C-alpha positions as CSV (number, residue, x, y, z in Angstrom):
1,X,109.7,99.6,145.5
2,X,109.3,96.0,144.4
3,X,112.2,94.3,142.8
4,X,110.8,93.7,139.5
5,X,111.7,94.1,135.6
6,X,109.6,96.7,134.4
7,X,108.8,96.7,130.8
8,X,108.4,100.4,129.9
9,X,106.8,101.5,126.7
10,X,108.3,104.8,125.2
11,X,106.6,107.4,122.8
12,X,106.5,106.4,119.2
13,X,108.1,109.6,118.1
14,X,108.0,113.4,119.1
15,X,104.7,112.8,121.0
16,X,103.7,114.5,124.1
17,X,104.1,112.5,127.0
18,X,100.9,113.3,128.7
19,X,99.0,111.9,125.5
20,X,100.4,108.2,125.8
21,X,102.1,107.5,128.9
22,X,100.3,107.4,132.3
23,X,101.0,109.1,135.4
24,X,101.4,105.7,137.2
25,X,104.3,104.8,134.8
26,X,106.1,108.2,135.5
27,X,106.0,107.3,139.2
28,X,107.4,104.0,138.5
29,X,110.1,105.3,136.2
30,X,111.1,108.1,138.5
31,X,112.0,105.5,141.2
32,X,114.0,103.1,139.1
33,X,117.8,103.6,139.1
34,X,118.8,100.7,136.6
35,X,117.8,100.4,133.0
36,X,118.2,97.9,130.1
37,X,117.9,100.1,127.0
38,X,118.0,99.4,123.2
39,X,119.5,103.0,122.4
40,X,121.4,105.1,125.1
41,X,120.7,108.4,123.7
42,X,116.8,108.0,123.2
43,X,116.5,106.3,126.6
44,X,118.2,109.3,128.2
45,X,116.0,111.7,126.3
46,X,112.8,109.9,127.2
47,X,113.6,109.8,130.9
48,X,114.3,113.7,131.0
49,X,110.8,114.0,129.3
50,X,109.2,111.8,131.9
51,X,110.7,113.9,134.6
52,X,113.2,116.5,134.3
53,X,114.3,116.2,137.8
54,X,115.9,112.8,137.3
55,X,119.3,112.9,137.6
56,X,120.8,110.9,134.5
57,X,124.1,110.7,135.7
58,X,123.1,108.8,139.0
59,X,121.5,105.9,136.7
60,X,123.2,102.7,135.6
61,X,122.5,101.8,131.8
62,X,122.9,98.4,130.1
63,X,122.6,98.3,126.4
64,X,120.9,95.6,124.5
65,X,120.5,96.1,120.9
66,X,120.8,93.9,117.9
67,X,124.6,93.6,118.3
68,X,124.7,92.5,122.0
69,X,126.2,89.2,122.6
70,X,123.3,87.5,124.4
71,X,125.4,84.9,126.1
72,X,126.7,87.9,128.1
73,X,123.6,89.6,129.3
74,X,122.9,87.7,132.6
75,X,124.9,90.5,134.6
76,X,122.3,92.9,133.5
77,X,120.1,91.3,135.9
78,X,122.4,91.6,139.0
79,X,120.5,94.6,140.4
80,X,117.3,92.3,140.6
81,X,119.2,89.8,142.7
82,X,120.3,92.6,145.1
83,X,116.7,93.6,145.5
84,X,116.5,96.6,143.1
85,X,114.0,97.3,140.3
86,X,115.1,97.4,136.7
87,X,113.5,99.1,133.7
88,X,113.8,97.8,130.1
89,X,113.3,100.8,127.4
90,X,112.7,100.1,123.8
91,X,114.0,102.7,121.1
92,X,110.3,103.3,120.5
93,X,107.0,101.7,121.6
94,X,106.8,98.4,123.7
95,X,110.1,96.6,124.8
96,X,110.3,93.0,123.8
97,X,107.9,93.4,120.9
98,X,109.8,93.5,117.6
99,X,112.6,94.4,120.0
100,X,115.8,92.8,121.3
101,X,114.6,93.2,124.8
102,X,112.8,89.9,124.5
103,X,116.0,88.2,125.4
104,X,116.2,89.7,128.9
105,X,112.6,88.8,129.6
106,X,113.2,85.4,128.8
107,X,116.3,85.3,131.0
108,X,114.4,86.9,133.8
109,X,111.6,84.1,133.6
110,X,114.4,81.5,133.6
111,X,115.8,83.0,136.8
112,X,112.2,83.4,138.1
113,X,112.1,87.2,138.7
114,X,109.0,89.3,138.6
115,X,108.4,90.7,135.2
116,X,105.7,93.8,135.2
117,X,104.6,95.1,131.8
118,X,103.3,98.8,132.0
119,X,100.7,100.4,129.8
120,X,101.7,102.4,126.9
121,X,101.7,102.8,123.0
122,X,102.1,99.9,120.7
123,X,102.1,100.9,116.8
124,X,101.2,97.1,116.0
125,X,97.9,97.1,118.4
126,X,97.0,100.6,117.4
127,X,97.6,99.9,113.6
128,X,95.5,96.8,113.9
129,X,92.7,98.7,115.8
130,X,92.6,101.4,113.2
131,X,92.6,99.1,110.2
132,X,89.0,97.7,110.0
133,X,90.5,94.5,109.8
134,X,90.0,91.1,111.7
135,X,91.3,91.8,115.2
136,X,90.5,88.2,116.5
137,X,93.0,86.4,114.2
138,X,96.2,88.2,113.0
139,X,99.8,87.7,112.8
140,X,102.8,90.0,112.8
141,X,105.5,89.1,110.6
142,X,108.3,91.6,111.3
143,X,110.5,92.8,108.4
144,X,109.9,91.3,104.8
145,X,112.9,90.2,102.7
146,X,114.9,93.1,101.3
147,X,115.6,91.4,97.8
148,X,112.7,92.5,95.5
149,X,112.2,88.8,94.1
150,X,112.1,87.2,97.7
151,X,110.1,90.1,99.1
152,X,107.4,89.8,96.2
153,X,107.2,85.9,97.1
154,X,106.8,86.5,100.7
155,X,104.0,89.2,100.0
156,X,102.2,86.5,98.0
157,X,102.5,84.2,100.7
158,X,101.0,86.5,103.3
159,X,98.2,87.5,101.0
160,X,97.4,83.6,100.5
161,X,97.3,83.3,104.3
162,X,95.0,86.4,104.6
163,X,92.6,84.7,102.1
164,X,92.6,81.1,103.4
165,X,92.9,81.7,107.2
166,X,90.8,85.2,107.3
167,X,93.9,86.4,109.2
168,X,95.1,89.9,109.3
169,X,98.9,90.0,108.2
170,X,101.0,92.8,109.8
171,X,104.7,93.8,108.9
172,X,107.1,96.7,109.0
173,X,109.8,98.1,106.9
174,X,113.0,100.2,107.7
175,X,111.4,103.8,107.2
176,X,113.7,104.7,104.4
177,X,112.5,101.9,102.6
178,X,108.6,102.2,102.8
179,X,108.1,103.5,99.5
180,X,110.0,100.5,97.9
181,X,107.9,98.2,100.2
182,X,104.6,100.0,98.9
183,X,105.5,99.6,95.3
184,X,106.2,95.9,95.8
185,X,102.8,95.6,97.4
186,X,100.9,97.1,94.8
187,X,102.7,95.3,92.1
188,X,102.4,91.9,93.8
189,X,98.8,91.8,95.4
190,X,95.5,91.2,94.0
191,X,93.3,94.2,93.2
192,X,90.8,93.2,95.4
193,X,93.0,92.5,98.6
194,X,92.7,95.2,101.2
195,X,95.7,97.1,102.3
196,X,96.1,99.6,105.3
197,X,99.1,102.0,105.8
198,X,99.4,103.3,109.4
199,X,102.3,105.7,109.7
200,X,103.4,108.2,112.3
201,X,100.9,106.6,114.9
202,X,100.4,109.2,117.6
203,X,102.5,111.8,116.0
204,X,101.6,115.2,114.1
205,X,102.3,113.2,110.7
206,X,99.9,110.4,111.6
207,X,98.4,108.9,108.5
208,X,95.9,105.8,108.6
209,X,94.0,104.6,105.5
210,X,92.6,101.3,104.3
211,X,91.7,100.7,100.7
212,X,91.9,97.8,98.1
213,X,95.0,97.6,96.0
214,X,92.9,98.7,93.1
215,X,91.8,101.9,94.9
216,X,95.5,102.5,96.0
217,X,96.7,102.5,92.5
218,X,94.2,105.1,91.7
219,X,94.9,107.3,94.5
220,X,98.0,109.6,95.4
221,X,100.4,107.7,97.6
222,X,101.2,109.1,100.9
223,X,104.5,110.6,101.6
224,X,105.6,107.9,104.3
225,X,109.4,107.9,103.5
226,X,111.4,107.8,106.7
227,X,108.3,107.7,108.8
228,X,107.8,104.5,111.0
229,X,104.8,102.6,109.5
230,X,103.0,99.5,109.9
231,X,101.5,97.6,106.8
232,X,98.4,95.4,107.1
233,X,96.9,93.0,104.6
234,X,93.4,91.5,104.8
235,X,91.2,89.5,102.3
């Protein structure tokens, strides 16, 4: 197996592996003995879903999460120097996209190691696909401010960009704060602004709807509390 840093997408929730992960990925993953992971528990669970024959106890894991000291991650790449492949696994979706894994990818480039991204689900791209918004000009903005006033100001800024640049604006929130964000959106945006809510993508609770803000205000709001969601704005 080629010594490379394999970027391994995972399921976005309790989704059947066969639905979202190609067989090619499964063969690659089953051959890797070293992994850099965001969450050790979810990574182990994902690997057992990929192949029940994998002996987790024979694998080596390095944890790279929001608390990791990035000045101390260079040893994570030691297996690559020795000629072994390494897999990078996010807690959900694609590693290095809205994910701390980007730091190890940047370091691997600096060290001239091969980087191999594998195919798999991305909630950001899938939400954009399903929104009906501009897929040629878009921006992912990560998390909005937690404080209400700063959040409302940021929402208006993104709305302005959507109108001026015809650019789709995407952002996320911690799932347990989804309803607070949705309330801020409906109170801060113009009535004619388009809002797409894409929650639980690929999972049984999947919900994807696009309406104007005025239409959303007249409709029952979806129960998306504690469900991972992407929010999208467009003029």
